[in-house]
C-alpha positions in Angstrom: -2.5 -0.4 -22.5 0.4 0.9 -20.5 0.7 -0.2 -16.9 1.2 2.7 -14.4 3.1 2.2 -11.2 1.4 5.1 -9.5 -0.2 4.1 -6.3 -0.8 5.0 -2.6 -1.8 3.2 0.5 -4.9 3.9 2.6 -3.9 2.3 5.9 -1.4 -0.5 6.5 -3.7 -3.5 7.0 -2.3 -6.5 5.0 -5.7 -7.9 4.1 -7.3 -4.6 3.4 -4.5 -2.5 2.0 -5.9 -0.6 -0.9 -3.8 0.2 -3.9 -5.2 2.9 -6.2 -3.8 3.3 -9.7 -4.3 6.3 -11.9 -3.5 7.1 -15.5 -0.2 8.7 -16.3 -0.6 12.4 -16.8 -0.1 13.2 -20.5 0.9 16.5 -22.0 -1.7 18.6 -23.8 -2.6 17.4 -27.3 -1.3 20.7 -28.6 2.3 19.4 -27.8 2.0 17.2 -30.9 1.6 20.3 -33.0 4.9 21.8 -32.0 7.0 18.7 -32.6 6.6 15.7 -34.9 7.1 13.3 -32.0 7.0 13.9 -28.3 7.6 11.5 -25.4 5.5 11.0 -22.3 7.4 8.8 -19.9 7.2 7.3 -16.4 10.6 6.2 -15.1 10.6 2.5 -13.8 7.6 1.8 -16.0 7.8 -1.0 -18.6 6.1 1.3 -21.2 7.1 4.2 -23.5 4.5 6.5 -25.0 4.0 9.9 -26.6 2.4 11.8 -29.5 3.2 12.0 -33.2 1.6 12.6 -36.6 -1.9 11.2 -36.9 -2.4 7.7 -38.1 1.3 7.0 -39.0 3.6 4.0 -38.5 6.2 4.9 -35.9 9.4 2.8 -35.4 10.7 2.9 -31.8 14.2 1.9 -30.9 14.8 1.7 -27.1 18.4 1.3 -25.7 20.0 1.6 -22.3 22.6 4.2 -21.4 25.3 1.9 -22.7 23.7 1.3 -26.0 22.4 -2.2 -25.4 19.0 -2.8 -27.1 16.0 -2.9 -24.8 13.2 -3.0 -27.3 12.6 -2.5 -31.0 9.0 -2.1 -32.1 6.7 -0.6 -34.7 3.4 1.0 -33.5 0.7 3.0 -35.2 -0.2 6.5 -33.9 -3.9 7.3 -33.2 -5.8 8.7 -36.1 -7.6 11.1 -33.7 -4.9 12.4 -31.3 -1.6 11.0 -32.6 -1.1 9.1 -29.3 1.2 6.0 -29.4 2.6 3.6 -26.9 4.7 0.5 -26.6 5.0 -1.8 -23.5 7.9 -4.2 -23.2 7.9 -7.6 -21.6 10.5 -9.7 -19.9 11.5 -7.3 -17.0 12.5 -4.3 -19.1 11.9 -1.0 -17.4 12.6 2.6 -18.3 15.6 4.0 -16.5 17.5 7.3 -16.4 19.9 7.6 -19.3 17.9 5.3 -21.6 18.1 6.4 -25.2 14.9 6.5 -27.3 14.7 7.0 -31.1 11.4 7.4 -32.9 11.3 7.2 -36.7 8.3 8.3 -38.8 9.1 8.1 -42.5 12.3 10.2 -42.9 11.8 12.0 -39.7 14.0 10.9 -36.7 13.5 12.1 -33.1 16.1 11.2 -30.5 15.6 11.6 -26.7 17.7 10.7 -23.7 15.8 10.0 -20.4 16.8 12.8 -18.0 18.2 12.1 -14.5 14.9 12.5 -12.8 14.2 10.9 -9.4 12.2 11.4 -6.2 12.5 9.8 -2.7 10.0 9.9 0.1 12.5 9.9 3.0 10.9 8.6 6.2 14.2 9.1 8.1 14.7 12.8 7.2 10.9 13.4 6.9 11.3 15.1 3.5 11.1 14.6 -0.2 14.3 14.9 -2.3 15.7 13.8 -5.6 17.4 14.7 -8.8 16.6 16.6 -12.1 18.5 18.3 -14.9 20.6 21.1 -13.2 18.7 24.4 -13.1 15.5 23.0 -14.4 12.0 23.6 -12.9 10.1 20.6 -11.6 6.8 20.0 -9.9 6.4 17.8 -6.9 2.9 16.3 -6.3 2.3 14.5 -3.0 -0.4 12.8 -1.0 -0.7 11.7 2.6 -1.0 8.0 2.9 -3.4 8.0 5.8 -7.2 8.0 5.9 -9.2 9.5 3.1 -6.8 11.7 1.2 -8.5 12.3 -2.2 -6.3 15.1 -3.6 -2.7 16.0 -4.3 -0.8 19.0 -3.1 2.1 20.3 -5.2 5.2 22.4 -5.0 7.1 24.0 -7.8 10.9 23.6 -7.3 14.2 24.3 -9.1 17.1 21.8 -9.2 20.3 23.3 -8.1 23.6 23.5 -10.1 24.4 19.9 -9.1 21.0 18.6 -10.2 19.5 18.1 -6.7 16.2 19.3 -5.2 14.5 18.9 -1.9 11.2 19.8 -0.2 10.1 19.6 3.5 6.5 19.9 4.5 5.2 21.2 7.8 4.2 17.8 9.0 6.0 14.4 8.8 6.1 12.7 5.3 5.8 9.2 6.7 3.4 7.1 4.6 3.4 9.7 1.8 3.5 9.3 -1.9 5.4 11.7 -4.1 5.6 12.2 -7.9 8.1 14.6 -9.6 7.3 16.0 -13.1 9.6 17.6 -15.7 8.9 19.0 -19.1 11.4 19.6 -22.0 11.5 22.6 -24.2 10.3 20.4 -27.1 7.1 19.3 -25.3 8.3 16.0 -23.7 6.9 15.0 -20.4 8.8 12.8 -17.8 7.8 11.8 -14.3 9.1 9.6 -11.5 7.3 8.5 -8.4 8.0 6.9 -5.0 6.3 6.0 -1.8 7.8 5.9 1.7 9.1 2.5 2.7 7.0 0.6 5.2 6.5 -2.9 6.5 3.2 -4.4 7.7 2.9 -7.5 9.9 0.0 -9.3 11.7 0.3 -10.7 15.2 -0.2 -14.5 15.0 0.5 -14.6 11.2 3.7 -15.3 9.2 2.8 -13.0 6.3 4.7 -9.7 5.8 4.0 -6.9 3.3 6.8 -4.4 2.3 6.5 -1.4 0.2 9.6 0.5 -1.1 11.5 1.2 -4.3 10.3 -0.8 -7.3 12.3 -3.7 -8.6 14.6 -3.8 -5.6 15.6 -6.5 -3.2 14.1 -6.5 0.3 14.9 -8.4 3.5 13.0 -8.2 6.8 14.1 -10.2 9.8 11.9 -11.5 12.6 13.9 -11.6 15.9 13.3 -12.9 19.4 12.6 -9.9 21.6 14.7 -11.2 24.5 17.8 -12.7 22.8 17.8 -11.0 19.5 18.2 -14.4 17.8 16.8 -14.7 14.3 13.4 -16.5 14.2 12.6 -16.0 10.5 13.4 -14.0 7.4 11.2 -12.7 4.6 13.1 -11.7 1.5 12.5 -11.2 -2.2 12.2 -8.6 -4.9 9.6 -5.8 -5.0 7.4 -5.6 -8.2 7.2 -2.6 -10.5 4.8 -1.0 -8.0 7.3 -1.3 -5.2 5.4 -4.0 -3.4 6.6 -7.3 -1.9 4.4 -9.8 -0.1 6.2 -12.8 1.5 6.4 -15.1 4.5 8.7 -15.2 7.5 10.6 -18.5 7.2 13.0 -20.1 9.6 16.3 -21.8 8.7 14.4 -25.0 7.9 12.1 -23.2 5.5 9.0 -23.4 7.7 6.7 -20.5 8.3 7.1 -18.6 11.6 4.3 -16.6 13.1 4.8 -13.1 14.5 4.4 -13.0 18.3 4.0 -10.2 20.9 7.5 -9.3 22.0 9.3 -10.1 18.7 11.3 -7.5 17.0 10.8 -6.5 13.3 14.1 -5.6 11.6 13.8 -4.1 8.1 16.9 -1.9 8.2 17.9 -3.2 4.8 14.8 -1.4 3.4 15.1 1.7 5.6 17.6 2.5 8.3 14.8 3.3 10.9 12.6 0.3 10.1 13.0 -1.5 13.4 10.3 -2.0 16.2 9.2 -4.3 18.9 5.8 -6.0 18.4 3.6 -4.9 21.3 0.1 -6.0 21.9 -3.0 -4.4 20.5 -5.8 -4.4 23.2 -9.3 -5.1 22.0 -12.6 -5.4 23.9 -16.1 -5.6 22.5 -19.5 -4.9 23.9 -21.8 -6.8 21.6 -25.1 -5.4 22.9 -23.9 -1.8 22.6 -22.0 -2.4 19.3 -18.9 -0.7 20.9 -15.3 -1.6 20.3 -12.7 -0.3 22.7 -8.9 -0.8 22.3 -5.4 0.5 22.5 -2.4 0.6 20.3 0.6 -0.1 22.6 3.2 0.7 20.0 3.4 4.5 19.4 0.9 5.1 16.6 -0.6 8.0 14.7 -3.9 6.4 13.5 -5.6 3.1 13.0 -8.4 1.2 11.3 -10.7 -1.6 12.2 -12.9 -4.0 10.2 -15.7 -6.2 11.5 -15.6 -9.5 9.5 -18.2 -12.2 9.4 -17.5 -15.4 7.4 -14.5 -13.6 5.9 -16.6 -10.7 4.6 -16.6 -7.1 5.8 -19.7 -6.1 7.8 -18.4 -2.7 8.8 -15.3 -0.6 9.3 -13.9 2.5 10.8 -10.8 4.6 10.5 -9.6 5.3 14.1 -8.4 8.5 15.7 -6.3 7.7 18.7 -6.0 9.3 22.1 -2.6 10.4 23.5 -2.1 6.9 25.1 -3.1 5.1 21.9 -6.6 4.2 23.1 -9.8 4.4 21.1 -13.6 3.7 21.5 -15.8 3.2 18.4 -19.5 2.9 18.4 -20.4 0.8 15.4 -24.1 1.7 15.4 -23.6 5.3 14.1 -24.7 6.4 10.7 -22.4 5.7 7.8 -20.0 8.5 6.7 -16.6 9.0 5.1 -14.2 6.6 6.6 -16.9 4.7 8.6 -19.5 2.0 7.8 -21.7 0.8 10.7 -21.9 -2.8 11.8 -24.2 -4.9 14.0 -21.7 -7.0 15.9 -22.4 -10.7 16.5 -20.6 -13.2 18.7 -18.1 -15.1 16.4 -17.3 -12.0 14.4 -13.7 -11.2 13.8 -12.4 -7.7 14.6 -9.3 -6.8 12.7 -7.5 -3.8 14.1 -4.5 -2.1 12.5 -2.3 0.4 14.2 -0.4 2.7 11.9 2.9 3.2 13.7 4.7 6.5 14.0 7.2 5.9 11.2 4.7 4.6 8.7 4.8 0.8 9.5 1.7 -1.1 10.4 0.8 -3.7 13.0 -2.4 -5.7 12.9 -4.2 -8.1 15.2 -7.4 -10.2 14.8 -9.8 -10.6 17.7 -12.7 -13.0 17.8 -15.8 -11.8 19.6 -16.9 -14.1 22.4 
């Protein structure tokens, strides 16, 4: 089975971030009838797949743009559809310019991975990338906030330099984008990306970063008054663009995020810098009402009622202009909301989704 990188976030809460994966869209089976072998590819994936003659042995040779061997494998095509796939190991990922050769008997099909890319740019609030000059591509995109269950799309044409761009009517922060390209011979190639973002929890040392896959990240925790470095979280994102780490000081000890600290992730995105401000929470146990306020400028939020570490109810939060909210947890369940009978000792976990797509979380124990 191939492993798809496709994913999107529903909220920014570290403990409750949901990553949804979906199957890579394949070309119609009729494509196999117009060419002996076609390729269906996801850039930055560790897998190569496609279609060929039914129930045949297919020899795949996979090289990088310089000719160095990445993988050499023999697979068998499906007896029903002609589908075939090969997934490499050891950190080998499909890149622009890679050269693929598929051999079935005496037939040889060669293919070079096109310069296809997409970036969800939180600084410019747009989508942009590259594709073969003059070619038509389709951009699919999803908002990363509450409850989006469908993709919108735009058909675009790369200019003579091989560049394309697209701007929506609303900010693209916390969006996911996927660009698709089809060759004249029935090949299908896609690339995908998500807006860079960092999530931290007040009183915890954990940090979650999403960005480009297989890239180095470095987020610095600074003293809000002096600017001195209190801790650093650094590492490499995985093939899904995710990195989860810990703020460590110069001695290698974990450092907890405190109100007033500054988060500096400008090595990930040039505008990833904010001051950690408090998240106000108050609970009326008898009325099952949770009131609060996101002090940092925020566009939305979420809360979970936890008891003994298990969720007893949740709500996606719409904020007033000043960042305040009031949620009655005794209402009937609906999309984005599950009621809860609040008890003393419960933990209320509130996440504020900041204006540029980052997330700040606090935990409040009901007294």
